[in-house]
Structure formats: structure tokens, C-alpha cells
C-alpha positions as CSV (number, residue, x, y, z in Angstrom):
1,X,-71.3,11.5,-55.3
2,X,-69.1,14.1,-53.7
3,X,-65.6,12.7,-51.7
4,X,-67.6,12.9,-48.0
5,X,-70.6,10.9,-49.2
6,X,-68.2,8.3,-51.4
7,X,-65.9,8.0,-47.9
8,X,-68.9,7.3,-45.5
9,X,-70.1,4.8,-48.3
10,X,-66.7,3.2,-48.3
11,X,-66.5,2.9,-44.5
12,X,-69.9,1.4,-44.2
13,X,-69.1,-1.4,-46.8
14,X,-66.0,-2.1,-44.3
15,X,-67.8,-2.5,-41.5
16,X,-71.0,-4.1,-42.9
17,X,-71.4,-7.8,-41.0
18,X,-72.1,-10.9,-42.9
19,X,-75.6,-12.2,-42.1
20,X,-76.5,-13.6,-38.6
21,X,-73.5,-12.5,-36.9
22,X,-73.7,-11.9,-33.6
23,X,-74.3,-8.0,-32.6
24,X,-71.3,-5.8,-31.8
25,X,-71.8,-3.5,-28.8
26,X,-70.1,-0.3,-29.2
27,X,-66.7,-0.3,-27.8
28,X,-66.5,0.6,-24.0
29,X,-64.0,1.0,-20.9
30,X,-64.6,-0.9,-17.9
31,X,-64.0,0.0,-14.1
32,X,-64.3,-2.8,-11.5
33,X,-64.4,-1.9,-8.2
34,X,-63.4,-4.5,-5.9
35,X,-63.6,-4.8,-1.8
36,X,-63.1,-8.1,0.4
37,X,-66.4,-9.6,0.6
38,X,-69.5,-10.2,2.6
39,X,-72.0,-12.9,3.0
40,X,-75.3,-13.3,1.4
41,X,-77.2,-12.7,4.9
42,X,-76.5,-12.7,8.4
43,X,-77.5,-16.3,9.1
44,X,-74.6,-18.9,10.2
45,X,-75.4,-21.0,6.9
46,X,-74.3,-17.8,4.9
47,X,-71.6,-16.8,7.3
48,X,-69.9,-20.4,7.1
49,X,-70.0,-20.3,3.7
50,X,-68.5,-17.2,3.4
51,X,-65.8,-18.2,5.9
52,X,-65.0,-21.4,4.1
53,X,-64.2,-19.4,0.9
54,X,-62.3,-17.0,2.8
55,X,-60.2,-18.7,5.0
56,X,-59.2,-21.3,2.3
57,X,-57.4,-18.6,0.2
58,X,-53.8,-19.4,0.3
59,X,-52.9,-15.6,0.2
60,X,-55.0,-15.1,3.6
61,X,-53.8,-18.5,5.7
62,X,-50.2,-18.9,4.5
63,X,-50.6,-22.6,6.0
64,X,-50.1,-25.5,3.8
65,X,-53.4,-26.8,3.1
66,X,-53.1,-30.3,4.3
67,X,-52.5,-28.9,7.7
68,X,-55.2,-25.8,7.6
69,X,-58.0,-27.6,6.0
70,X,-58.8,-30.3,8.6
71,X,-58.8,-27.7,11.3
72,X,-60.7,-25.3,9.4
73,X,-63.3,-27.8,8.2
74,X,-63.6,-28.9,11.9
75,X,-63.4,-26.5,14.9
76,X,-63.4,-23.0,13.0
77,X,-66.3,-23.8,10.8
78,X,-68.3,-25.4,13.2
79,X,-67.9,-22.6,16.0
80,X,-67.1,-19.6,14.5
81,X,-70.1,-18.9,12.0
82,X,-72.2,-18.7,14.9
83,X,-70.5,-15.8,16.7
84,X,-70.0,-14.1,13.6
85,X,-73.6,-14.4,12.5
86,X,-74.3,-12.5,15.7
87,X,-71.9,-9.6,14.9
88,X,-73.0,-9.5,11.5
89,X,-76.9,-8.8,12.6
90,X,-75.6,-5.9,14.9
91,X,-74.5,-4.1,11.8
92,X,-76.8,-5.4,8.9
93,X,-78.7,-2.8,7.0
94,X,-82.0,-2.6,5.2
95,X,-80.4,-2.9,2.0
96,X,-77.8,-5.4,3.0
97,X,-74.5,-5.9,4.3
98,X,-72.8,-2.3,5.0
99,X,-69.9,-3.4,3.2
100,X,-71.9,-4.5,-0.2
101,X,-74.3,-1.5,0.1
102,X,-71.8,1.0,0.6
103,X,-69.2,-0.2,-2.3
104,X,-72.5,-0.5,-4.5
105,X,-73.2,3.2,-3.7
106,X,-69.9,4.3,-4.7
107,X,-69.9,2.1,-8.0
108,X,-73.5,4.3,-8.5
109,X,-72.1,7.5,-7.9
110,X,-68.8,7.2,-10.2
111,X,-71.1,6.0,-13.1
112,X,-70.8,9.4,-15.1
113,X,-67.4,10.5,-13.8
114,X,-65.6,9.3,-16.2
115,X,-67.4,9.6,-19.6
116,X,-70.2,8.0,-21.1
117,X,-68.0,5.3,-22.7
118,X,-67.3,4.2,-19.5
119,X,-68.8,1.5,-17.6
120,X,-68.4,1.5,-13.7
121,X,-69.5,-1.9,-11.8
122,X,-68.7,-3.6,-8.7
123,X,-67.5,-7.2,-7.1
124,X,-66.2,-8.7,-4.2
125,X,-63.4,-11.0,-3.8
126,X,-65.4,-13.3,-1.6
127,X,-69.1,-13.8,-1.9
128,X,-71.6,-12.1,-4.7
129,X,-71.0,-10.3,-6.9
130,X,-68.4,-12.3,-8.0
131,X,-65.3,-10.4,-9.7
132,X,-65.7,-13.4,-12.8
133,X,-69.2,-12.6,-13.1
134,X,-68.9,-8.7,-13.3
135,X,-65.8,-9.2,-15.4
136,X,-67.7,-11.4,-18.1
137,X,-70.7,-8.6,-18.0
138,X,-68.3,-5.8,-18.7
139,X,-67.0,-7.8,-21.7
140,X,-70.6,-8.7,-23.3
141,X,-71.0,-5.0,-22.9
142,X,-68.4,-4.1,-24.8
143,X,-65.6,-3.3,-22.6
144,X,-62.4,-4.2,-24.3
145,X,-60.5,-2.5,-22.1
146,X,-60.8,-2.8,-18.0
147,X,-59.4,-0.8,-14.7
148,X,-59.7,-3.2,-11.9
149,X,-59.8,-1.5,-9.0
150,X,-59.1,-3.2,-5.3
151,X,-60.1,-0.6,-2.8
152,X,-57.5,-0.9,-0.5
153,X,-55.2,2.2,0.1
154,X,-52.4,-0.1,1.6
155,X,-51.0,-2.9,-0.5
156,X,-50.9,-6.5,1.2
157,X,-51.0,-9.8,-0.5
158,X,-53.9,-11.1,1.3
159,X,-56.1,-8.1,-0.1
160,X,-55.2,-6.4,-3.4
161,X,-52.8,-9.2,-4.7
162,X,-55.9,-11.8,-4.0
163,X,-58.2,-9.5,-5.6
164,X,-56.3,-9.3,-8.6
165,X,-55.4,-13.0,-8.6
166,X,-59.4,-13.8,-8.8
167,X,-59.4,-11.4,-11.5
168,X,-56.6,-12.9,-13.5
169,X,-57.8,-16.4,-13.1
170,X,-61.1,-15.0,-14.8
171,X,-59.2,-13.5,-17.6
172,X,-57.1,-17.0,-18.1
173,X,-60.8,-18.7,-18.9
174,X,-61.1,-15.9,-21.7
175,X,-60.4,-17.0,-25.1
176,X,-60.7,-13.4,-25.8
177,X,-59.4,-11.3,-23.3
178,X,-59.8,-7.5,-22.9
179,X,-56.6,-5.3,-21.6
180,X,-56.8,-5.0,-18.4
181,X,-54.9,-2.4,-15.8
182,X,-54.8,-2.6,-11.9
183,X,-55.2,0.1,-9.4
184,X,-51.8,0.8,-7.5
185,X,-52.3,1.3,-3.8
186,X,-52.9,5.0,-2.6
187,X,-52.0,5.0,1.0
188,X,-49.6,8.2,0.5
189,X,-51.4,9.8,-2.6
190,X,-52.1,13.2,-1.8
191,X,-55.7,13.0,-2.9
192,X,-56.6,10.1,-0.4
193,X,-54.4,12.2,2.4
194,X,-56.4,15.0,2.0
195,X,-59.9,13.3,1.5
196,X,-58.9,11.4,4.7
197,X,-57.9,14.5,6.6
198,X,-61.2,16.6,5.5
199,X,-63.4,13.6,6.6
200,X,-61.5,13.5,10.1
201,X,-61.8,17.3,10.5
202,X,-65.7,16.7,10.1
203,X,-65.8,14.0,12.2
204,X,-64.1,15.7,15.1
205,X,-65.4,19.0,14.6
206,X,-69.1,17.4,15.3
207,X,-68.1,15.7,18.7
208,X,-69.2,17.0,22.2
209,X,-65.9,16.4,23.6
210,X,-62.2,16.8,22.8
211,X,-60.5,13.5,22.2
212,X,-56.6,13.1,24.1
213,X,-55.8,10.8,21.5
214,X,-56.6,10.1,17.9
215,X,-56.1,6.2,17.1
216,X,-55.5,4.7,13.5
217,X,-56.4,1.5,13.6
218,X,-55.3,-0.7,10.7
219,X,-56.7,-4.3,9.9
220,X,-54.3,-6.8,11.2
221,X,-51.6,-9.1,9.4
222,X,-49.5,-11.9,10.8
223,X,-45.9,-10.2,11.9
224,X,-44.1,-12.9,9.7
225,X,-46.0,-11.2,6.5
226,X,-43.8,-8.1,7.2
227,X,-40.7,-10.4,7.5
228,X,-41.3,-11.9,3.8
229,X,-41.4,-8.7,2.3
230,X,-44.8,-7.5,2.3
231,X,-45.1,-3.7,2.6
232,X,-48.5,-3.5,4.3
233,X,-47.1,-2.3,7.5
234,X,-44.9,0.5,6.3
235,X,-47.7,1.8,4.0
236,X,-50.0,1.8,7.4
237,X,-47.4,3.9,9.1
238,X,-47.1,6.1,6.0
239,X,-50.5,6.8,5.9
240,X,-50.8,7.5,9.9
241,X,-47.9,9.9,9.7
242,X,-49.0,11.8,6.8
243,X,-52.6,11.9,8.6
244,X,-51.2,13.3,11.4
245,X,-49.3,16.2,9.5
246,X,-52.3,16.9,7.8
247,X,-54.6,17.1,10.9
248,X,-51.6,18.8,12.7
249,X,-51.8,16.0,15.5
250,X,-50.1,12.9,16.2
251,X,-51.9,9.3,16.0
252,X,-51.5,6.2,17.7
253,X,-51.3,3.3,15.1
254,X,-52.8,0.1,15.9
255,X,-54.0,-3.2,14.1
256,X,-57.2,-5.3,14.8
257,X,-58.6,-8.3,14.2
258,X,-56.4,-11.0,15.0
259,X,-57.0,-14.7,14.0
260,X,-55.3,-17.6,15.7
261,X,-52.2,-18.2,17.6
262,X,-49.5,-16.4,15.3
263,X,-47.5,-13.5,16.4
264,X,-49.6,-10.8,14.6
265,X,-48.6,-6.8,13.9
266,X,-48.6,-4.8,17.0
267,X,-49.8,-3.0,19.1
268,X,-53.2,-4.1,18.8
269,X,-56.1,-1.9,18.9
270,X,-57.8,-3.7,21.6
271,X,-55.2,-3.8,24.0
272,X,-54.1,-0.5,23.3
273,X,-57.8,0.8,24.0
274,X,-57.6,-1.2,27.6
275,X,-54.4,0.5,28.5
276,X,-55.1,3.9,27.7
277,X,-57.0,5.0,30.6
278,X,-54.6,3.9,32.9
279,X,-52.1,6.5,31.4
280,X,-54.6,9.3,31.8
281,X,-56.1,9.1,28.5
282,X,-59.8,8.9,28.7
283,X,-61.3,10.6,26.0
284,X,-60.5,9.0,22.3
285,X,-61.2,9.2,19.0
286,X,-60.7,6.2,16.6
287,X,-60.4,6.0,12.9
288,X,-59.9,3.2,10.1
289,X,-58.0,4.5,7.3
290,X,-57.3,1.1,6.0
291,X,-60.7,0.5,4.9
292,X,-62.5,2.4,2.1
293,X,-66.0,1.4,3.7
294,X,-67.3,0.6,6.4
295,X,-68.0,-3.0,7.5
296,X,-68.3,-5.7,10.3
297,X,-64.4,-5.1,11.5
298,X,-65.4,-0.9,11.8
299,X,-68.8,-0.7,12.9
300,X,-68.9,-4.0,15.4
301,X,-65.1,-4.4,16.1
302,X,-64.5,-0.8,16.8
303,X,-67.8,0.9,17.4
304,X,-69.2,-1.7,19.6
305,X,-66.5,-3.9,21.1
306,X,-64.1,-1.1,21.1
307,X,-66.0,1.2,22.7
308,X,-66.8,-1.3,25.5
309,X,-63.2,-1.9,25.9
310,X,-62.5,1.3,26.7
311,X,-65.1,2.2,28.9
312,X,-64.8,-1.0,31.2
313,X,-61.0,0.2,31.2
314,X,-62.2,3.4,32.8
315,X,-62.6,5.6,29.6
316,X,-65.4,8.0,29.6
317,X,-65.6,9.4,26.3
318,X,-65.1,7.3,22.7
319,X,-66.0,8.2,19.2
320,X,-65.7,6.0,16.1
321,X,-65.3,8.2,12.9
322,X,-66.7,7.0,9.9
323,X,-64.9,5.8,7.0
324,X,-64.8,7.7,3.6
325,X,-67.6,5.7,2.3
326,X,-69.7,7.2,-0.5
327,X,-68.9,10.7,0.7
328,X,-68.5,13.4,-1.8
329,X,-64.5,13.4,-0.6
330,X,-64.6,10.1,-1.4
331,X,-66.1,10.3,-4.8
332,X,-64.0,13.0,-5.6
333,X,-60.7,11.3,-4.5
334,X,-61.6,8.0,-6.0
335,X,-62.3,10.0,-9.5
336,X,-58.7,11.8,-9.2
337,X,-56.9,8.5,-8.7
338,X,-58.5,6.5,-11.4
339,X,-58.7,9.0,-13.9
340,X,-54.9,8.7,-13.5
341,X,-55.1,5.2,-14.3
342,X,-57.3,5.3,-17.3
343,X,-55.3,8.2,-18.8
344,X,-54.4,7.2,-22.6
345,X,-57.6,4.9,-22.5
346,X,-60.4,7.4,-22.0
347,X,-60.9,9.9,-24.8
348,X,-58.9,7.9,-27.4
349,X,-61.0,5.3,-28.4
């Protein structure tokens, strides 16, 4: 028996499993894309279930439960689902909600981006597929190292942190935990800014009018989140500044999706759209740099209601510019930033 054969024989003896041992899958690395969430369908009942989970998150509504839950279970969940279901029906696709369909497409496009030993999957913080379920599936597939990747360019406790919270809660219930990393915010990453600017340039070039203003609309957050130290507002401002510099034009930063009576980050997108025509700005384009995929807040709130608001105020030309979605620019950017976070794992098994 030569040395090579002897070595192989010894290795075989070392790894030989006892009888009836459960099968051990080959070691893999996991990448879990995470986005906000969506109801299962556009019915009021499905929207009610979704809102009950979403608005019960203490990261989202920072009001003591004893005060908030009676309000939520009372007027909010009895009146809001019907209105929201109508909005969802306006944007629902044959393959489901836009957010879920696009996130699924992003995961599919990244399937082979990191090599044969990396499994790419996707989950939603609220609704399905659930983060805990997909983490368990990854572990069953042999993933002993997982990158949790919330697809929020700008960090916010109500988005990035709560997605990580849910993942950590799932890990807390595992006896044998995989090693984990989390994707940092990428609001000022050159790869993100380049992809964003490329997408906006292409969208602007396809218009049949020249916008007088470019509005960068970000999801709103209560003003107190800024005062408590959340960096979200600053991240949004920096993204818009870098995007404007890349495009060679200024952007107007606004915040959308207010909820409740608390003071929210300003200026508000809807109020800005209503005021611009009086200032002589009657041709605008709106981009939503805080969203990695088009969803209810972009397709219905901006493209439908925002357009109506602007035109009702005297505006003549309005364009909503799509998110990065699963475009080639988006997939290249996601591959770049996630490969960086996988360094030391990939190629070193």
C-alpha cells in the first residue's frame, strides 16, 4: 500500500459513521436575503394578519404595549385592513406581491454568484417565508455559516435591527447554532451609489420630458427616532447627497408613509409634491433610494397617489423611477457587497 492510498484509507476510517447515524449533508455557507414583508394575498383578512404582526413589533411602534395594543386591536385593525387591501390590489401581480416576487427573483439571480458551496435563500420579517423557517432549512441543508442580509441600504432600528432580532431569536432556539454574520448598511457604498445612479440615468433618459426636480423619497420615521440616536435620517441624507453628486444634479429629500399623530421626519413627500407646482416646478421625477425592491409604498403611494397629488396641484409631468429590483445593476451591486462580507468563508472550507 503506497503512502497516498494509506492516507486515504486512514481518512475513510476516521470519518466512517456508526450504523443508523443520520445523514450529514456537505458543509455549505448560507446567504439569507431579508426584506420587510407582505400579506399572503390582497384580501382584508390577510392584510389584517400582516398588520397585526407588523404593528405589534416594538421596534416599529415604540409605545408601551398596555397603551398601544387596545388601539391596535380596536380601531386600527378594524378600519385599516380594508383600505390597505384595496391599495394592495392595485399593485398585486400574477406571481404575488411585488415585494415578495422581486425578492425571490433577487435570490434566484444570486444563486450562483458566490460559488457552488453557497446557498442563497430569501425571507420576510413579517409574513412568509418566515426568517426562522428559512434559517432552519439552511441548517438542514448543511449551512454552518450564514450571512443574514437585510436589504435596507440605510440602517434603521425599525427595519435592519428588527430583521436581525428575528434571526437572533430563531438562533436562540437552536441547540447547534450556525456561525452568523449580518450585512451592514450600505447607504454610502460606492457600489450601491454607482448602481443607483446608473438606474436613475437610464430611467431619466427614457422619459419624454425633462424633470425640473428630482425627488428622493425615503420611508418616514418618527422624529423621536432621530433624537434617540437612530442614524437613519443621516444615512438618507448622505445617500441623496452622493446620488446627486454622481448624477451632477441636486435632489430634494423627502419622507413618506406617515402613520399616527406623532411628529415624523420632514419634509413630507405628499406635501412637497402638492407645493412644488406653486413654486413653478411642474415637471418632476421621484426615486425611492431606501427601497431595494418596488412594493406598496413605491408603486401605490408614490406612483399612483403621488402622481395624483402632484397633478391635482397643477403639475404637468410626473415620473416614478423604479427601484433597483433584480436588474443587472442591482445583482452586480449585491454580489459585490455580499462577497466582501463572505470573505474568509468562501474558498476556505
